[in-house]
C-alpha positions as CSV (number, residue, x, y, z in Angstrom):
1,X,0.2,-0.1,-0.1
2,X,1.2,3.5,-0.8
3,X,1.7,5.3,2.5
4,X,3.3,8.6,3.2
5,X,6.9,7.6,4.3
6,X,7.2,9.0,8.0
7,X,10.4,6.8,7.8
8,X,11.7,8.8,4.8
9,X,11.8,11.9,6.7
10,X,13.4,10.1,9.6
11,X,16.5,9.5,7.7
12,X,17.0,13.3,7.8
13,X,16.9,13.5,11.6
14,X,20.6,13.6,12.1
15,X,21.3,16.2,9.3
16,X,18.1,18.2,10.7
17,X,19.7,18.1,14.2
18,X,22.6,19.9,12.8
19,X,20.6,22.5,11.1
20,X,19.0,23.8,14.2
21,X,21.5,26.5,14.8
22,X,23.4,28.5,12.2
23,X,26.6,26.5,11.5
24,X,29.9,28.1,12.1
25,X,31.2,26.8,8.8
26,X,29.7,25.6,5.6
27,X,30.4,25.3,1.9
28,X,30.1,28.7,0.3
29,X,29.4,29.6,-3.3
30,X,31.1,33.0,-3.1
31,X,32.0,35.4,-0.1
32,X,29.6,38.3,0.2
33,X,31.2,41.7,0.8
34,X,31.0,42.6,4.6
35,X,29.0,45.6,5.4
36,X,31.1,49.0,6.3
37,X,30.0,48.8,9.9
38,X,30.9,45.0,10.6
39,X,33.7,46.0,13.0
40,X,31.5,47.7,15.7
41,X,27.9,48.7,16.1
42,X,27.1,52.2,14.8
43,X,25.9,54.9,17.2
44,X,22.2,54.5,15.9
45,X,22.1,50.7,16.5
46,X,19.7,49.7,19.2
47,X,21.0,48.0,22.3
48,X,19.5,45.5,24.9
49,X,20.5,44.8,28.4
50,X,22.2,41.7,27.3
51,X,24.6,43.4,25.1
52,X,23.1,42.8,21.7
53,X,23.2,45.5,19.3
54,X,21.1,45.6,16.1
55,X,19.7,48.0,13.4
56,X,17.0,47.5,11.0
57,X,18.0,47.6,7.4
58,X,14.8,47.0,5.9
59,X,11.4,47.3,7.4
60,X,9.1,44.2,7.5
61,X,5.7,43.8,5.7
62,X,3.8,42.3,8.6
63,X,2.9,43.0,12.3
64,X,3.5,39.9,14.0
65,X,6.8,38.9,15.9
66,X,8.0,35.5,16.5
67,X,7.5,33.9,19.8
68,X,10.6,32.2,21.6
69,X,9.2,28.7,20.5
70,X,8.3,29.5,17.1
71,X,9.8,28.0,14.0
72,X,11.3,30.7,11.7
73,X,12.4,30.7,8.1
74,X,15.3,33.0,7.4
75,X,18.0,34.1,5.1
76,X,21.2,35.2,6.7
77,X,24.8,36.0,6.1
78,X,27.5,36.1,8.9
79,X,30.7,37.9,9.4
80,X,33.4,38.2,11.8
81,X,34.6,41.9,12.8
82,X,37.5,41.8,10.4
83,X,34.9,41.4,7.4
84,X,35.4,37.7,7.0
85,X,32.1,36.0,6.0
86,X,32.0,32.5,7.6
87,X,28.5,31.4,6.9
88,X,25.6,32.3,4.6
89,X,22.2,30.8,3.5
90,X,22.2,33.3,0.6
91,X,25.3,31.7,-1.1
92,X,23.8,28.2,-0.6
93,X,20.6,29.5,-2.3
94,X,18.3,28.2,0.2
95,X,16.6,29.7,3.3
96,X,17.1,28.0,6.6
97,X,14.3,26.8,8.8
98,X,14.7,26.0,12.7
99,X,12.9,26.4,15.9
100,X,14.0,29.6,17.4
101,X,14.6,28.2,20.8
102,X,17.4,26.1,19.4
103,X,19.4,29.0,17.9
104,X,22.1,31.0,19.3
105,X,21.1,33.1,22.4
106,X,21.7,36.4,20.6
107,X,19.9,35.0,17.5
108,X,16.8,34.2,19.4
109,X,16.8,37.8,20.9
110,X,17.4,39.5,17.9
111,X,14.8,37.8,15.7
112,X,12.1,38.3,18.2
113,X,12.7,42.1,17.5
114,X,11.7,41.5,14.1
115,X,8.5,41.2,11.8
116,X,8.1,39.1,8.7
117,X,9.9,40.8,5.8
118,X,12.2,42.6,7.9
119,X,16.1,42.6,7.5
120,X,18.2,43.3,10.5
121,X,21.8,43.5,11.2
122,X,22.8,42.0,14.6
123,X,26.0,42.3,16.5
124,X,26.3,39.4,18.9
125,X,28.9,39.6,21.6
126,X,30.9,36.4,22.3
127,X,28.5,35.4,25.4
128,X,25.3,35.6,23.1
129,X,27.1,33.8,20.1
130,X,29.4,30.8,20.2
131,X,30.9,31.3,23.7
132,X,34.5,30.4,22.7
133,X,33.4,27.0,21.5
134,X,36.5,25.1,19.7
135,X,36.1,25.5,15.9
136,X,33.6,28.3,16.0
137,X,34.3,32.0,15.4
138,X,35.6,33.6,18.5
139,X,34.6,37.2,19.7
140,X,31.6,39.2,18.4
141,X,29.9,38.1,15.3
142,X,27.7,40.0,13.0
143,X,24.7,38.6,11.1
144,X,22.3,40.1,8.7
145,X,19.0,38.3,8.9
146,X,15.9,38.4,6.9
147,X,12.9,36.9,8.5
148,X,10.9,35.4,5.7
149,X,8.4,33.4,7.8
150,X,7.3,32.4,11.4
151,X,5.0,29.8,12.6
152,X,3.8,28.0,15.8
153,X,5.9,25.2,16.8
154,X,4.5,21.9,14.9
155,X,3.7,20.6,18.6
156,X,0.9,23.1,18.7
157,X,-1.9,21.8,16.6
158,X,-4.2,24.4,14.6
159,X,-7.4,25.0,16.2
160,X,-9.4,23.4,13.4
161,X,-7.5,20.2,13.5
162,X,-10.7,18.3,14.8
163,X,-12.7,18.9,11.5
164,X,-12.5,21.0,8.2
165,X,-13.7,24.4,8.8
166,X,-16.7,26.0,6.8
167,X,-14.5,27.8,4.5
168,X,-12.4,24.7,3.5
169,X,-12.8,23.5,-0.3
170,X,-13.7,19.8,-0.8
171,X,-12.9,17.4,-3.5
172,X,-15.1,14.6,-4.9
173,X,-13.0,12.1,-3.2
174,X,-13.6,13.5,0.4
175,X,-10.3,15.7,0.6
176,X,-10.7,19.0,2.1
177,X,-8.1,21.8,2.1
178,X,-7.5,25.4,2.9
179,X,-4.7,27.5,1.4
180,X,-2.9,29.4,4.3
181,X,-0.4,31.0,2.2
182,X,-0.7,31.7,-1.6
183,X,2.3,30.5,-3.8
184,X,4.6,32.2,-5.9
185,X,4.8,29.8,-8.9
186,X,2.2,28.7,-11.4
187,X,3.2,25.1,-12.2
188,X,1.5,22.5,-10.3
189,X,3.0,18.9,-9.8
190,X,2.0,15.9,-11.7
191,X,1.3,12.7,-9.8
192,X,4.6,11.2,-10.9
193,X,6.8,14.0,-9.9
194,X,9.1,14.5,-7.0
195,X,8.7,17.3,-4.8
196,X,10.5,19.2,-1.7
197,X,8.2,19.9,1.0
198,X,8.1,20.9,4.6
199,X,5.1,19.3,6.5
200,X,3.4,18.4,9.7
201,X,0.9,15.9,10.3
202,X,-1.5,15.7,13.4
203,X,-4.4,13.4,14.3
204,X,-7.9,14.9,15.1
205,X,-7.2,15.0,18.7
206,X,-4.3,17.4,18.2
207,X,-1.4,14.8,18.4
208,X,1.6,15.4,16.1
209,X,2.9,12.3,14.5
210,X,5.4,13.5,12.1
211,X,7.1,16.6,11.2
212,X,9.9,17.8,8.8
213,X,9.4,21.2,10.3
214,X,10.3,20.0,13.9
215,X,13.5,18.4,12.2
216,X,14.5,21.6,10.4
217,X,14.9,19.6,7.1
218,X,12.8,19.4,4.3
219,X,11.7,16.1,2.6
220,X,12.0,15.2,-0.8
221,X,9.7,12.5,-2.1
222,X,7.7,11.0,-5.1
223,X,4.0,11.7,-5.3
224,X,3.5,8.2,-6.6
225,X,4.9,6.8,-3.3
226,X,2.9,8.6,-0.8
227,X,-0.8,8.2,0.6
228,X,-3.5,8.9,-1.8
229,X,-4.6,12.4,-0.1
230,X,-1.1,13.6,-0.5
231,X,-1.0,12.5,-4.4
232,X,-4.3,14.4,-5.0
233,X,-3.6,17.4,-2.7
234,X,0.0,18.2,-3.9
235,X,-1.4,18.5,-7.4
236,X,-3.7,21.4,-6.2
237,X,-0.6,23.5,-5.2
238,X,2.0,25.7,-6.7
239,X,5.6,26.4,-5.4
240,X,5.6,28.5,-2.3
241,X,2.2,27.5,-1.3
242,X,1.3,26.5,2.2
243,X,-2.2,24.4,2.4
244,X,-3.8,22.5,5.2
245,X,-5.4,19.3,4.2
246,X,-8.0,17.1,6.0
247,X,-7.5,13.6,4.8
248,X,-9.9,10.9,5.6
249,X,-8.9,7.4,6.5
250,X,-9.8,6.2,2.9
251,X,-7.3,8.5,1.6
252,X,-4.7,8.3,4.3
253,X,-3.4,4.9,6.0
254,X,-6.6,2.9,5.4
255,X,-6.5,1.6,9.1
256,X,-3.0,0.0,8.5
257,X,-1.7,-1.6,11.7
258,X,0.9,0.8,13.2
259,X,-0.1,3.8,11.3
260,X,-2.3,6.8,12.6
261,X,-6.1,5.9,12.1
262,X,-9.0,8.0,11.1
263,X,-8.8,11.3,9.5
264,X,-5.4,13.1,9.6
265,X,-4.4,16.6,9.1
266,X,-1.2,17.6,7.2
267,X,0.0,21.2,6.7
268,X,2.3,21.3,3.8
269,X,4.8,23.8,2.2
270,X,5.5,23.1,-1.4
271,X,9.1,24.3,-1.6
272,X,10.1,23.0,-5.0
273,X,8.9,20.6,-7.8
274,X,12.0,18.7,-8.9
């Protein structure tokens, strides 16, 4: 029987654990020029009691700020005060996603000052950064962070997890869905395509049973090798879209022993059609 491979994503656990905080070193495509004020916070930088200094580079487009336990999606670049870039999601070409409470102390504090869409430069003193760890940059480090998205931790089930809301759309098969975030693309995957996604799955009593978001590592899988509700639902999406699906048991695990029973709720981000 075709089932969503909870175990497929489990193969990413080790890699996901390493992705929870910005790494100190990583393969880079090309260094980015350091900002002129990388050596020290300028006079107009805001300062907090902890010693964090920050300055808004670009204002955000939203109102909400991340909570300490939220999962954030960011682009970032990091330098030492001498202008050496030591890490950048931008040169890798892929944003990073991780639970905020597993990031550097200075990151956590700085990102909580931001709204979605904002870019902020953050000067983290050593005690808020890598704290002198071997193999990590020592002393103050500087991050330019763009907050792309923030969401509740996947362990917190949506309020409508028990049943599809009235404004959910329904298909002839019994699948219900609601678009939470419009996509940026126009192409929709075919039933045989491979896709890269972030997802979380809950039972109707609010129990999370699988989540790539919690691991901080997206999953890549074939739509011909997942449960029927996924195969059908993913073909309704475009890249960049986030949709919540209510999948009846007949389109999910069919009562298979060892798998979640009854209707399941999945929140899926379609990152890329391979």
